[in-house]
PDB file with one MODEL, atoms N, CA, C and O in Angstrom:
MODEL        1
ATOM      1  N   MET A   1      71.050 128.576 226.821  1.00  0.00           N
ATOM      2  CA  MET A   1      70.683 128.290 225.356  1.00  0.00           C
ATOM      3  C   MET A   1      70.351 129.671 225.062  1.00  0.00           C
ATOM      4  O   MET A   1      71.224 130.131 224.326  1.00  0.00           O
ATOM      5  N   ASN A   2      69.342 130.626 225.364  1.00  0.00           N
ATOM      6  CA  ASN A   2      68.471 131.834 224.847  1.00  0.00           C
ATOM      7  C   ASN A   2      69.863 132.388 224.839  1.00  0.00           C
ATOM      8  O   ASN A   2      70.224 132.802 223.738  1.00  0.00           O
ATOM      9  N   MET A   3      70.320 132.441 225.358  1.00  0.00           N
ATOM     10  CA  MET A   3      71.396 133.942 225.863  1.00  0.00           C
ATOM     11  C   MET A   3      72.881 133.768 224.862  1.00  0.00           C
ATOM     12  O   MET A   3      73.840 133.188 225.371  1.00  0.00           O
ATOM     13  N   ALA A   4      72.995 134.366 223.270  1.00  0.00           N
ATOM     14  CA  ALA A   4      73.968 134.284 222.716  1.00  0.00           C
ATOM     15  C   ALA A   4      75.204 135.077 223.147  1.00  0.00           C
ATOM     16  O   ALA A   4      74.990 136.212 223.574  1.00  0.00           O
ATOM     17  N   THR A   5      76.487 134.632 223.095  1.00  0.00           N
ATOM     18  CA  THR A   5      77.678 135.000 223.566  1.00  0.00           C
ATOM     19  C   THR A   5      78.381 134.374 222.684  1.00  0.00           C
ATOM     20  O   THR A   5      78.048 133.322 222.139  1.00  0.00           O
ATOM     21  N   PRO A   6      80.224 135.494 222.345  1.00  0.00           N
ATOM     22  CA  PRO A   6      81.157 135.227 222.102  1.00  0.00           C
ATOM     23  C   PRO A   6      81.765 133.167 222.160  1.00  0.00           C
ATOM     24  O   PRO A   6      82.233 132.291 221.433  1.00  0.00           O
ATOM     25  N   ALA A   7      81.313 133.404 223.519  1.00  0.00           N
ATOM     26  CA  ALA A   7      81.606 131.568 223.839  1.00  0.00           C
ATOM     27  C   ALA A   7      80.504 131.032 223.976  1.00  0.00           C
ATOM     28  O   ALA A   7      80.263 130.402 225.006  1.00  0.00           O
ATOM     29  N   SER A   8      79.833 131.123 223.246  1.00  0.00           N
ATOM     30  CA  SER A   8      78.173 130.110 222.635  1.00  0.00           C
ATOM     31  C   SER A   8      78.802 128.631 222.575  1.00  0.00           C
ATOM     32  O   SER A   8      79.730 128.611 221.767  1.00  0.00           O
ATOM     33  N   LYS A   9      78.646 127.777 222.996  1.00  0.00           N
ATOM     34  CA  LYS A   9      78.809 126.403 221.767  1.00  0.00           C
ATOM     35  C   LYS A   9      77.375 126.112 220.702  1.00  0.00           C
ATOM     36  O   LYS A   9      77.293 125.762 219.525  1.00  0.00           O
ATOM     37  N   ALA A  10      76.682 126.337 221.405  1.00  0.00           N
ATOM     38  CA  ALA A  10      75.294 126.281 220.810  1.00  0.00           C
ATOM     39  C   ALA A  10      74.208 127.470 220.655  1.00  0.00           C
ATOM     40  O   ALA A  10      74.627 128.583 220.972  1.00  0.00           O
ATOM     41  N   ILE A  11      72.995 127.392 220.251  1.00  0.00           N
ATOM     42  CA  ILE A  11      72.059 128.124 219.837  1.00  0.00           C
ATOM     43  C   ILE A  11      71.296 127.673 219.700  1.00  0.00           C
ATOM     44  O   ILE A  11      71.491 126.586 219.157  1.00  0.00           O
ATOM     45  N   ASN A  12      69.610 128.049 220.058  1.00  0.00           N
ATOM     46  CA  ASN A  12      68.857 127.171 220.105  1.00  0.00           C
ATOM     47  C   ASN A  12      67.514 128.016 219.518  1.00  0.00           C
ATOM     48  O   ASN A  12      66.881 128.227 220.552  1.00  0.00           O
ATOM     49  N   PHE A  13      66.836 128.540 218.536  1.00  0.00           N
ATOM     50  CA  PHE A  13      66.203 129.099 217.646  1.00  0.00           C
ATOM     51  C   PHE A  13      64.590 128.416 217.623  1.00  0.00           C
ATOM     52  O   PHE A  13      64.579 127.282 217.144  1.00  0.00           O
ATOM     53  N   THR A  14      63.530 128.828 217.971  1.00  0.00           N
ATOM     54  CA  THR A  14      62.101 128.254 218.175  1.00  0.00           C
ATOM     55  C   THR A  14      61.474 129.035 217.060  1.00  0.00           C
ATOM     56  O   THR A  14      61.141 130.194 217.305  1.00  0.00           O
ATOM     57  N   PRO A  15      61.222 128.413 215.558  1.00  0.00           N
ATOM     58  CA  PRO A  15      60.747 128.572 214.569  1.00  0.00           C
ATOM     59  C   PRO A  15      59.499 129.052 214.964  1.00  0.00           C
ATOM     60  O   PRO A  15      58.738 128.511 215.766  1.00  0.00           O
ATOM     61  N   LYS A  16      59.293 130.314 214.229  1.00  0.00           N
ATOM     62  CA  LYS A  16      57.713 130.789 214.131  1.00  0.00           C
ATOM     63  C   LYS A  16      57.442 130.568 212.115  1.00  0.00           C
ATOM     64  O   LYS A  16      58.241 130.617 211.180  1.00  0.00           O
ATOM     65  N   PRO A  17      55.696 130.287 212.189  1.00  0.00           N
ATOM     66  CA  PRO A  17      55.287 130.719 210.214  1.00  0.00           C
ATOM     67  C   PRO A  17      55.813 131.641 209.990  1.00  0.00           C
ATOM     68  O   PRO A  17      55.672 132.669 210.654  1.00  0.00           O
ATOM     69  N   GLY A  18      56.628 131.516 208.909  1.00  0.00           N
ATOM     70  CA  GLY A  18      57.540 131.687 207.776  1.00  0.00           C
ATOM     71  C   GLY A  18      59.117 132.259 208.485  1.00  0.00           C
ATOM     72  O   GLY A  18      59.777 133.121 207.906  1.00  0.00           O
ATOM     73  N   MET A  19      59.441 131.806 209.433  1.00  0.00           N
ATOM     74  CA  MET A  19      60.541 132.808 209.550  1.00  0.00           C
ATOM     75  C   MET A  19      61.502 131.724 208.513  1.00  0.00           C
ATOM     76  O   MET A  19      61.328 130.572 208.118  1.00  0.00           O
ATOM     77  N   MET A  20      62.581 132.749 208.319  1.00  0.00           N
ATOM     78  CA  MET A  20      63.821 132.014 207.453  1.00  0.00           C
ATOM     79  C   MET A  20      64.782 132.613 207.949  1.00  0.00           C
ATOM     80  O   MET A  20      64.722 133.837 208.069  1.00  0.00           O
ATOM     81  N   ILE A  21      65.963 131.864 208.379  1.00  0.00           N
ATOM     82  CA  ILE A  21      66.772 131.545 208.600  1.00  0.00           C
ATOM     83  C   ILE A  21      68.510 132.041 207.756  1.00  0.00           C
ATOM     84  O   ILE A  21      69.152 130.991 207.779  1.00  0.00           O
ATOM     85  N   PHE A  22      69.142 132.838 207.282  1.00  0.00           N
ATOM     86  CA  PHE A  22      70.259 132.260 206.475  1.00  0.00           C
ATOM     87  C   PHE A  22      71.966 132.218 207.675  1.00  0.00           C
ATOM     88  O   PHE A  22      72.256 132.959 208.614  1.00  0.00           O
ATOM     89  N   THR A  23      72.433 131.505 207.312  1.00  0.00           N
ATOM     90  CA  THR A  23      73.764 131.490 208.110  1.00  0.00           C
ATOM     91  C   THR A  23      74.483 130.805 206.574  1.00  0.00           C
ATOM     92  O   THR A  23      74.079 130.387 205.489  1.00  0.00           O
ATOM     93  N   ASN A  24      75.937 131.032 207.377  1.00  0.00           N
ATOM     94  CA  ASN A  24      76.850 130.726 206.177  1.00  0.00           C
ATOM     95  C   ASN A  24      77.027 129.399 206.266  1.00  0.00           C
ATOM     96  O   ASN A  24      76.802 128.913 207.375  1.00  0.00           O
ATOM     97  N   SER A  25      77.475 128.456 205.139  1.00  0.00           N
ATOM     98  CA  SER A  25      77.328 127.502 204.577  1.00  0.00           C
ATOM     99  C   SER A  25      78.303 126.751 205.757  1.00  0.00           C
ATOM    100  O   SER A  25      77.385 126.169 206.335  1.00  0.00           O
ATOM    101  N   TRP A  26      79.042 126.512 206.218  1.00  0.00           N
ATOM    102  CA  TRP A  26      80.299 126.504 207.146  1.00  0.00           C
ATOM    103  C   TRP A  26      79.641 125.763 208.920  1.00  0.00           C
ATOM    104  O   TRP A  26      79.886 124.690 209.473  1.00  0.00           O
ATOM    105  N   LEU A  27      78.886 126.782 209.276  1.00  0.00           N
ATOM    106  CA  LEU A  27      78.025 127.097 210.569  1.00  0.00           C
ATOM    107  C   LEU A  27      77.565 125.550 210.195  1.00  0.00           C
ATOM    108  O   LEU A  27      77.363 125.082 209.075  1.00  0.00           O
ATOM    109  N   MET A  28      77.439 124.746 211.803  1.00  0.00           N
ATOM    110  CA  MET A  28      77.817 123.516 211.164  1.00  0.00           C
ATOM    111  C   MET A  28      75.659 123.845 212.334  1.00  0.00           C
ATOM    112  O   MET A  28      75.342 124.734 213.124  1.00  0.00           O
ATOM    113  N   HIS A  29      74.984 122.847 211.891  1.00  0.00           N
ATOM    114  CA  HIS A  29      73.420 122.760 212.106  1.00  0.00           C
ATOM    115  C   HIS A  29      72.907 121.778 211.578  1.00  0.00           C
ATOM    116  O   HIS A  29      73.157 121.263 210.488  1.00  0.00           O
ATOM    117  N   SER A  30      71.657 121.311 212.902  1.00  0.00           N
ATOM    118  CA  SER A  30      70.805 119.963 212.926  1.00  0.00           C
ATOM    119  C   SER A  30      69.469 120.861 212.517  1.00  0.00           C
ATOM    120  O   SER A  30      69.113 121.910 211.981  1.00  0.00           O
ATOM    121  N   PHE A  31      69.038 119.747 213.123  1.00  0.00           N
ATOM    122  CA  PHE A  31      67.309 119.767 213.607  1.00  0.00           C
ATOM    123  C   PHE A  31      67.063 118.015 214.794  1.00  0.00           C
ATOM    124  O   PHE A  31      67.468 116.865 214.965  1.00  0.00           O
ATOM    125  N   THR A  32      66.209 118.945 215.220  1.00  0.00           N
ATOM    126  CA  THR A  32      65.787 117.064 216.438  1.00  0.00           C
ATOM    127  C   THR A  32      64.247 117.475 215.986  1.00  0.00           C
ATOM    128  O   THR A  32      63.734 118.346 215.283  1.00  0.00           O
ATOM    129  N   ARG A  33      63.715 116.141 216.942  1.00  0.00           N
ATOM    130  CA  ARG A  33      62.370 115.533 216.399  1.00  0.00           C
ATOM    131  C   ARG A  33      61.510 117.020 217.693  1.00  0.00           C
ATOM    132  O   ARG A  33      61.686 117.539 218.795  1.00  0.00           O
ATOM    133  N   HIS A  34      60.891 117.045 216.892  1.00  0.00           N
ATOM    134  CA  HIS A  34      59.568 117.764 217.379  1.00  0.00           C
ATOM    135  C   HIS A  34      58.377 116.761 217.316  1.00  0.00           C
ATOM    136  O   HIS A  34      58.150 115.692 216.748  1.00  0.00           O
ATOM    137  N   ALA A  35      57.583 117.782 218.342  1.00  0.00           N
ATOM    138  CA  ALA A  35      56.009 117.395 218.859  1.00  0.00           C
ATOM    139  C   ALA A  35      55.185 117.639 218.442  1.00  0.00           C
ATOM    140  O   ALA A  35      54.146 117.328 219.026  1.00  0.00           O
ATOM    141  N   ALA A  36      55.105 118.465 216.961  1.00  0.00           N
ATOM    142  CA  ALA A  36      53.930 118.946 215.705  1.00  0.00           C
ATOM    143  C   ALA A  36      53.430 118.034 215.335  1.00  0.00           C
ATOM    144  O   ALA A  36      53.947 116.938 215.123  1.00  0.00           O
ATOM    145  N   ASP A  37      52.154 118.407 215.177  1.00  0.00           N
ATOM    146  CA  ASP A  37      51.728 117.475 213.577  1.00  0.00           C
ATOM    147  C   ASP A  37      52.095 117.284 212.753  1.00  0.00           C
ATOM    148  O   ASP A  37      52.151 116.136 212.312  1.00  0.00           O
ATOM    149  N   LYS A  38      52.728 118.793 211.850  1.00  0.00           N
ATOM    150  CA  LYS A  38      52.920 118.683 211.005  1.00  0.00           C
ATOM    151  C   LYS A  38      54.886 119.269 210.590  1.00  0.00           C
ATOM    152  O   LYS A  38      55.713 120.112 210.938  1.00  0.00           O
ATOM    153  N   PRO A  39      54.705 117.995 209.562  1.00  0.00           N
ATOM    154  CA  PRO A  39      56.075 118.168 209.412  1.00  0.00           C
ATOM    155  C   PRO A  39      56.629 118.927 209.208  1.00  0.00           C
ATOM    156  O   PRO A  39      56.144 119.676 208.360  1.00  0.00           O
ATOM    157  N   ILE A  40      58.155 119.374 209.841  1.00  0.00           N
ATOM    158  CA  ILE A  40      59.135 120.664 209.180  1.00  0.00           C
ATOM    159  C   ILE A  40      59.305 120.700 207.859  1.00  0.00           C
ATOM    160  O   ILE A  40      58.820 119.895 207.065  1.00  0.00           O
ATOM    161  N   LYS A  41      60.072 121.733 207.568  1.00  0.00           N
ATOM    162  CA  LYS A  41      59.852 121.949 205.770  1.00  0.00           C
ATOM    163  C   LYS A  41      61.038 122.203 205.929  1.00  0.00           C
ATOM    164  O   LYS A  41      61.191 122.228 207.150  1.00  0.00           O
ATOM    165  N   PHE A  42      61.763 122.361 205.555  1.00  0.00           N
ATOM    166  CA  PHE A  42      63.572 122.846 205.205  1.00  0.00           C
ATOM    167  C   PHE A  42      63.889 122.314 203.793  1.00  0.00           C
ATOM    168  O   PHE A  42      63.761 121.315 203.086  1.00  0.00           O
ATOM    169  N   VAL A  43      64.591 124.119 203.804  1.00  0.00           N
ATOM    170  CA  VAL A  43      65.224 124.356 202.320  1.00  0.00           C
ATOM    171  C   VAL A  43      66.710 124.539 202.310  1.00  0.00           C
ATOM    172  O   VAL A  43      67.182 125.472 202.960  1.00  0.00           O
ATOM    173  N   HIS A  44      67.392 123.838 201.719  1.00  0.00           N
ATOM    174  CA  HIS A  44      69.037 124.131 201.315  1.00  0.00           C
ATOM    175  C   HIS A  44      69.615 124.426 199.917  1.00  0.00           C
ATOM    176  O   HIS A  44      69.675 123.786 198.868  1.00  0.00           O
ATOM    177  N   PHE A  45      69.949 125.444 200.252  1.00  0.00           N
ATOM    178  CA  PHE A  45      70.419 125.903 199.134  1.00  0.00           C
ATOM    179  C   PHE A  45      71.934 126.899 198.898  1.00  0.00           C
ATOM    180  O   PHE A  45      72.180 127.817 199.680  1.00  0.00           O
ATOM    181  N   ASN A  46      72.791 126.593 197.819  1.00  0.00           N
ATOM    182  CA  ASN A  46      73.962 127.815 197.836  1.00  0.00           C
ATOM    183  C   ASN A  46      73.927 129.034 196.982  1.00  0.00           C
ATOM    184  O   ASN A  46      73.069 129.394 196.177  1.00  0.00           O
ATOM    185  N   LEU A  47      74.874 129.503 197.278  1.00  0.00           N
ATOM    186  CA  LEU A  47      74.400 131.132 196.881  1.00  0.00           C
ATOM    187  C   LEU A  47      76.103 131.503 196.705  1.00  0.00           C
ATOM    188  O   LEU A  47      76.897 131.489 197.645  1.00  0.00           O
ATOM    189  N   THR A  48      76.454 131.839 195.252  1.00  0.00           N
ATOM    190  CA  THR A  48      78.093 131.929 194.218  1.00  0.00           C
ATOM    191  C   THR A  48      77.806 133.047 193.945  1.00  0.00           C
ATOM    192  O   THR A  48      76.691 133.568 193.971  1.00  0.00           O
ATOM    193  N   VAL A  49      78.977 133.572 193.614  1.00  0.00           N
ATOM    194  CA  VAL A  49      78.820 134.866 193.589  1.00  0.00           C
ATOM    195  C   VAL A  49      79.950 135.252 192.294  1.00  0.00           C
ATOM    196  O   VAL A  49      80.766 136.077 192.703  1.00  0.00           O
ATOM    197  N   ILE A  50      80.127 134.954 191.208  1.00  0.00           N
ATOM    198  CA  ILE A  50      80.960 135.419 190.098  1.00  0.00           C
ATOM    199  C   ILE A  50      81.607 136.289 189.612  1.00  0.00           C
ATOM    200  O   ILE A  50      82.470 136.395 190.483  1.00  0.00           O
ATOM    201  N   PRO A  51      81.878 137.070 188.809  1.00  0.00           N
ATOM    202  CA  PRO A  51      81.805 137.872 188.246  1.00  0.00           C
ATOM    203  C   PRO A  51      81.563 137.860 186.434  1.00  0.00           C
ATOM    204  O   PRO A  51      82.015 137.380 185.394  1.00  0.00           O
ATOM    205  N   ALA A  52      80.633 138.659 186.911  1.00  0.00           N
ATOM    206  CA  ALA A  52      80.297 138.877 184.950  1.00  0.00           C
ATOM    207  C   ALA A  52      81.328 138.448 184.047  1.00  0.00           C
ATOM    208  O   ALA A  52      82.528 138.711 184.133  1.00  0.00           O
ATOM    209  N   PRO A  53      80.631 137.629 183.006  1.00  0.00           N
ATOM    210  CA  PRO A  53      81.728 137.280 181.543  1.00  0.00           C
ATOM    211  C   PRO A  53      82.187 138.739 181.124  1.00  0.00           C
ATOM    212  O   PRO A  53      81.401 139.634 181.435  1.00  0.00           O
ATOM    213  N   GLN A  54      83.270 139.079 180.506  1.00  0.00           N
ATOM    214  CA  GLN A  54      83.194 139.846 179.506  1.00  0.00           C
ATOM    215  C   GLN A  54      82.043 139.941 177.734  1.00  0.00           C
ATOM    216  O   GLN A  54      81.858 138.963 177.010  1.00  0.00           O
ATOM    217  N   GLN A  55      81.563 141.145 177.509  1.00  0.00           N
ATOM    218  CA  GLN A  55      81.333 140.892 176.772  1.00  0.00           C
ATOM    219  C   GLN A  55      81.505 141.516 175.440  1.00  0.00           C
ATOM    220  O   GLN A  55      82.056 142.607 175.287  1.00  0.00           O
ATOM    221  N   SER A  56      81.017 140.794 174.476  1.00  0.00           N
ATOM    222  CA  SER A  56      82.120 140.631 173.228  1.00  0.00           C
ATOM    223  C   SER A  56      81.900 141.699 171.973  1.00  0.00           C
ATOM    224  O   SER A  56      82.516 141.951 170.937  1.00  0.00           O
ATOM    225  N   CYS A  57      80.390 142.318 172.780  1.00  0.00           N
ATOM    226  CA  CYS A  57      79.547 143.604 171.526  1.00  0.00           C
ATOM    227  C   CYS A  57      78.802 144.167 172.678  1.00  0.00           C
ATOM    228  O   CYS A  57      78.541 143.602 173.741  1.00  0.00           O
ATOM    229  N   PRO A  58      78.521 145.295 172.322  1.00  0.00           N
ATOM    230  CA  PRO A  58      77.926 146.428 173.530  1.00  0.00           C
ATOM    231  C   PRO A  58      76.721 146.074 173.514  1.00  0.00           C
ATOM    232  O   PRO A  58      76.224 145.919 172.398  1.00  0.00           O
ATOM    233  N   ALA A  59      75.825 145.819 174.780  1.00  0.00           N
ATOM    234  CA  ALA A  59      74.918 145.399 175.230  1.00  0.00           C
ATOM    235  C   ALA A  59      73.617 146.691 174.256  1.00  0.00           C
ATOM    236  O   ALA A  59      73.824 147.897 174.125  1.00  0.00           O
ATOM    237  N   PRO A  60      72.499 145.997 173.785  1.00  0.00           N
ATOM    238  CA  PRO A  60      71.939 146.734 172.989  1.00  0.00           C
ATOM    239  C   PRO A  60      70.725 147.866 174.222  1.00  0.00           C
ATOM    240  O   PRO A  60      70.390 147.552 175.364  1.00  0.00           O
ATOM    241  N   ALA A  61      70.412 148.877 173.619  1.00  0.00           N
ATOM    242  CA  ALA A  61      69.923 150.007 174.494  1.00  0.00           C
ATOM    243  C   ALA A  61      68.246 149.372 174.801  1.00  0.00           C
ATOM    244  O   ALA A  61      67.578 148.758 173.968  1.00  0.00           O
ATOM    245  N   ALA A  62      67.813 149.714 176.221  1.00  0.00           N
ATOM    246  CA  ALA A  62      66.951 148.779 176.777  1.00  0.00           C
ATOM    247  C   ALA A  62      66.150 150.168 175.915  1.00  0.00           C
ATOM    248  O   ALA A  62      66.508 151.341 175.808  1.00  0.00           O
ATOM    249  N   GLU A  63      64.844 149.385 175.348  1.00  0.00           N
ATOM    250  CA  GLU A  63      63.522 149.654 174.844  1.00  0.00           C
ATOM    251  C   GLU A  63      62.724 150.324 176.022  1.00  0.00           C
ATOM    252  O   GLU A  63      62.508 149.640 177.023  1.00  0.00           O
ATOM    253  N   VAL A  64      62.301 151.543 175.967  1.00  0.00           N
ATOM    254  CA  VAL A  64      61.610 152.059 176.775  1.00  0.00           C
ATOM    255  C   VAL A  64      59.979 152.786 176.020  1.00  0.00           C
ATOM    256  O   VAL A  64      59.781 153.821 175.383  1.00  0.00           O
ATOM    257  N   ILE A  65      58.876 151.458 176.558  1.00  0.00           N
ATOM    258  CA  ILE A  65      57.946 151.075 176.469  1.00  0.00           C
ATOM    259  C   ILE A  65      57.005 152.491 177.158  1.00  0.00           C
ATOM    260  O   ILE A  65      55.778 152.437 177.236  1.00  0.00           O
TER     261      ILE A  65
ENDMDL
END
């Protein structure tokens, strides 16, 4: 379980304080029960890239202060 190969069906990670893990949204994931005194904090978000909208007028010049 701790040696990932192209044939791996599952990989286990032991989270450490401050660790962030980014994966594709289609990647199956789950959490198991743990024996820690503090609860697990999990943040799930979706990030999307879209084309910038067409500008109908030129953008104003940046002000340099």
